TIKOL-792231 format. One line per field, with one value per residue (C-alpha): residue number from 1; x, y, z; residue in three letters. Coordinates in Angstrom, 2 decimals, decimal comma, padded with zeros to 5 digits. Layout:
<nodes>
i: c(NUM_...) .
x: c(X_...) .
y: c(Y_...) .
z: c(Z_...) .
aa: c(ALA_...) .
</nodes>
This chain:
<nodes>
i: c(1_2_3_4_5_6_7_8_9_10_11_12_13_14_15_16_17_18_19_20_21_22_23_24_25_26_27_28_29_30_31_32_33_34_35_36_37_38_39_40_41_42_43_44_45_46_47_48_49_50_51_52_53_54_55_56_57_58_59_60_61_62_63_64_65_66_67_68_69_70_71_72_73_74_75_76_77_78_79_80_81_82_83_84_85_86_87_88_89_90_91_92_93_94_95_96_97_98_99_100_101_102_103_104_105_106_107_108_109_110_111_112_113_114_115_116_117_118_119_120_121_122_123_124_125_126_127_128_129_130_131_132_133_134_135_136_137_138_139_140_141_142_143_144_145_146_147_148_149_150_151_152_153_154_155_156_157_158_159_160_161_162_163_164_165_166_167_168_169_170_171_172_173_174_175_176_177_178_179_180_181_182_183_184_185_186_187_188_189_190_191_192_193_194_195_196_197_198_199_200_201_202_203_204_205_206_207_208_209_210_211_212_213_214_215_216_217_218_219_220) .
x: c(-013,78_-013,20_-011,88_-015,20_-017,11_-014,63_-015,10_-018,87_-018,79_-016,58_-018,83_-021,85_-020,29_-021,69_-018,48_-017,99_-021,47_-020,25_-017,55_-019,54_-020,73_-017,19_-015,94_-018,72_-018,09_-014,40_-015,15_-013,00_-013,72_-012,33_-013,27_-015,31_-012,22_-010,15_-012,89_-012,98_-009,19_-009,26_-011,94_-009,98_-006,92_-008,87_-010,05_-006,48_-005,18_-007,84_-006,92_-003,16_-003,53_-004,90_-001,65_001,00_-000,24_000,32_-001,89_-003,50_-006,78_-008,62_-012,00_-012,41_-015,02_-012,50_-009,80_-011,93_-011,54_-008,33_-006,33_-007,98_-009,54_-006,69_-004,31_-006,34_-006,91_-003,34_-003,80_-004,39_-000,98_001,05_003,08_005,38_005,89_008,05_007,24_008,60_006,56_009,04_008,11_005,15_004,04_001,50_001,62_-000,05_-000,53_001,46_-000,81_-004,08_-002,31_-000,76_-004,17_-005,78_-002,69_-001,62_000,50_002,76_005,54_005,75_008,53_007,20_009,99_009,94_012,47_010,16_009,96_006,38_005,14_007,04_005,78_002,22_002,71_004,13_001,25_-001,29_000,42_000,35_-003,32_-004,52_-002,17_-000,64_002,37_003,48_004,76_008,23_008,43_011,82_012,92_015,54_016,22_015,65_019,14_020,66_018,49_020,28_017,92_019,20_016,95_015,66_011,96_009,48_007,85_008,93_005,82_005,58_002,65_003,15_006,82_008,88_009,22_009,61_013,21_014,13_012,24_013,95_017,41_017,02_015,46_017,59_019,14_015,83_014,15_015,19_016,27_012,64_011,29_009,15_008,57_004,92_004,33_000,94_000,42_-002,35_-002,68_-000,86_002,82_003,74_006,68_008,12_007,87_009,95_012,80_013,13_016,68_018,47_018,45_014,64_011,82_008,09_006,00_002,50_000,31_-003,08_-005,83_-007,34_-010,94_-011,11_-014,68_-014,89_-011,64_-011,71_-009,14_-007,28_-005,26_-002,73_-000,45_002,88_004,72_008,39_010,97_014,74_016,69_018,70) .
y: c(003,31_-000,31_-001,30_-003,03_000,18_002,13_-000,26_-000,07_003,72_003,77_001,31_003,47_006,65_008,05_007,57_003,95_002,98_003,36_000,74_-002,47_-001,07_-000,13_-003,62_-005,14_-002,85_-003,71_-007,42_-007,60_-010,31_-009,92_-011,04_-008,94_-008,54_-007,31_-004,88_-003,57_-003,12_-001,26_001,14_001,75_002,47_005,21_006,61_006,72_008,26_010,97_011,69_011,84_013,74_016,78_017,17_015,62_016,17_012,56_012,68_015,29_013,35_015,02_013,29_009,74_008,90_009,69_007,70_004,57_004,68_006,62_004,77_001,47_000,21_001,67_-000,43_-003,62_-003,94_-005,15_-008,01_-010,67_-009,81_-010,48_-013,61_-014,83_-014,28_-011,17_-007,69_-004,19_-001,02_001,72_005,33_003,98_007,36_006,63_002,92_002,78_000,30_-001,73_-001,52_-002,46_-005,32_-006,57_-006,58_-008,74_-010,94_-011,86_-014,79_-012,52_-010,31_-006,60_-004,08_-000,52_001,93_005,73_008,45_010,58_009,78_010,98_008,48_005,59_006,55_006,48_003,05_001,64_003,08_001,55_-001,84_-001,57_-000,59_-003,07_-005,87_-006,21_-008,52_-009,00_-005,45_-004,02_-000,23_001,13_004,76_005,04_006,22_003,34_003,71_003,19_000,31_-003,03_-005,92_-009,16_-010,99_-009,83_-009,60_-011,42_-008,11_-004,46_-002,26_001,46_003,85_007,46_007,08_008,05_007,54_003,93_004,54_006,07_003,44_000,59_002,15_003,01_-000,35_-002,66_-004,28_-005,20_-008,00_-011,65_-013,44_-014,27_-011,03_-008,47_-004,74_-003,68_000,00_001,64_004,34_006,60_006,77_004,16_005,23_004,82_007,25_005,78_002,24_003,31_004,26_001,13_000,31_-002,40_-004,84_-004,96_-006,02_-005,39_-008,38_-006,91_-003,85_-004,22_-001,63_-001,41_-000,67_001,53_002,60_006,11_007,25_009,48_008,88_005,78_003,44_000,89_-001,67_-002,15_-005,41_-005,53_-008,31_-008,28_-009,94_-012,91) .
z: c(025,81_024,87_021,47_020,78_021,42_019,30_016,38_016,76_016,71_013,62_011,79_012,63_011,24_008,01_006,03_007,14_005,97_002,39_002,91_002,17_-001,15_-002,20_-001,36_-003,41_-006,39_-006,32_-005,92_-002,79_-000,22_003,31_006,82_009,25_011,44_008,51_007,54_011,11_011,11_007,80_009,00_012,19_010,06_008,27_011,59_012,92_009,70_009,89_013,51_012,93_009,67_011,47_013,40_011,17_007,58_006,49_003,40_001,18_001,37_004,25_004,28_005,67_003,04_000,30_002,10_001,70_-002,08_-002,59_000,05_001,04_-002,20_-004,25_-002,15_-002,02_-005,77_-006,27_-003,82_-006,55_-008,03_-004,88_-005,55_-002,81_000,90_001,45_000,18_000,64_000,15_-000,76_-000,13_001,82_003,21_005,95_005,11_001,72_000,18_002,71_005,76_004,00_002,21_005,44_007,11_004,43_003,90_007,46_006,23_004,15_005,51_004,70_005,21_005,03_004,25_004,32_005,07_007,26_010,95_011,45_008,88_010,44_013,92_012,59_011,03_014,26_016,26_013,87_014,12_017,91_018,14_015,52_016,65_013,19_013,55_009,93_009,35_009,95_009,67_008,62_008,48_005,75_002,23_-000,13_-001,61_001,85_003,01_002,91_003,81_005,24_002,80_-000,58_-001,47_-003,68_-004,53_-004,45_-004,31_-004,98_-005,09_-006,26_-005,35_-008,39_-012,11_-013,16_-014,19_-010,83_-008,86_-010,65_-010,32_-006,64_-005,76_-007,93_-004,84_-003,23_-005,25_-004,98_-008,17_-008,95_-007,49_-009,24_-009,16_-008,76_-009,48_-009,00_-011,61_-012,85_-016,63_-018,70_-018,36_-022,01_-021,94_-018,73_-020,12_-023,10_-020,76_-018,61_-017,45_-019,41_-016,50_-016,43_-018,70_-018,68_-017,64_-017,75_-017,25_-015,58_-015,71_-012,24_-011,34_-008,24_-007,45_-006,08_-007,72_-010,79_-013,48_-014,60_-012,40_-013,65_-012,08_-013,87_-013,17_-014,10_-013,76_-013,83_-016,62_-015,52) .
aa: c(MET_THR_SER_THR_ASN_THR_ALA_THR_ASN_ILE_ALA_ALA_SER_SER_TRP_ALA_LYS_LYS_TRP_PRO_SER_LEU_LEU_GLN_GLN_ALA_ASN_ILE_SER_ILE_THR_ASP_LYS_GLN_SER_GLU_GLN_LEU_LEU_THR_LEU_VAL_SER_LEU_LEU_ASP_LYS_TRP_ASN_ARG_ALA_TYR_ASN_LEU_THR_SER_VAL_ARG_VAL_PRO_GLU_GLN_MET_LEU_SER_LYS_HIS_LEU_ILE_ASP_SER_LEU_VAL_ILE_ARG_PRO_HIS_LEU_GLN_GLY_LYS_ARG_PHE_ILE_ASP_VAL_GLY_THR_GLY_PRO_GLY_LEU_PRO_GLY_LEU_PRO_LEU_ALA_ILE_VAL_GLU_PRO_ASP_LYS_GLU_PHE_VAL_LEU_LEU_ASP_SER_LEU_GLY_LYS_ARG_ILE_ARG_PHE_ILE_ARG_GLN_VAL_CYS_HIS_GLU_LEU_LYS_ILE_THR_ASN_VAL_THR_ALA_VAL_GLN_ALA_ARG_VAL_GLU_ASP_TYR_GLN_PRO_GLU_GLN_GLN_PHE_ASP_GLY_VAL_ILE_SER_ARG_ALA_PHE_ALA_SER_LEU_SER_ASP_MET_LEU_SER_TRP_CYS_ALA_HIS_LEU_PRO_ALA_ALA_HIS_GLY_LYS_PHE_LEU_ALA_LEU_LYS_GLY_VAL_HIS_PRO_THR_ASP_GLU_LEU_ALA_GLU_LEU_PRO_ASP_PHE_THR_GLU_LEU_GLU_SER_VAL_HIS_LYS_LEU_GLN_VAL_PRO_GLY_VAL_GLU_GLY_GLU_ARG_HIS_LEU_VAL_ILE_ILE_THR_THR_ARG_GLY) .
</nodes>
């Protein structure tokens, strides 16, 4: 089956038909090619998930909101060129962001080999060239060049994330942590070398409960 036929079949599936409405509700504008890549990502994640248990979300329709839209809503807050997604799991939010931001560079880091193998396979099939998948513990990873943004999604507490990732941002870099409810208690325990820049309440259609993006800078 050709890739064109595969994309057509995915777009015609019942779950994919809900995608345009979700994009509109979230006020997200992307190209047709990017939309096709994102839907194929969900299809691949659904396929691999049955064998490798990459995510607790089992239904493609739910993946559209809980994985794709939930990742893409932080796009307006990406400032700079180089980003690292720590504890990326099956490439979230890194893969969706890399698809819609082809001019930015993304390192996707996770300690589990099955997740990194999945990310590499997705990049191969979708011809994504701005992603580097790295299998390592974040404490052990020493990049040749620091990052403009250090992204985390359901990775750890803010205090742990900031301590483990302190070596990753450039001098002007920022930490971007995706959280559920407003993390008031965690914000009260930020390490001394950091300071809160802003907290943004995110609108994620199709996802119950609150979502927030916490942006933190380093003192210097």
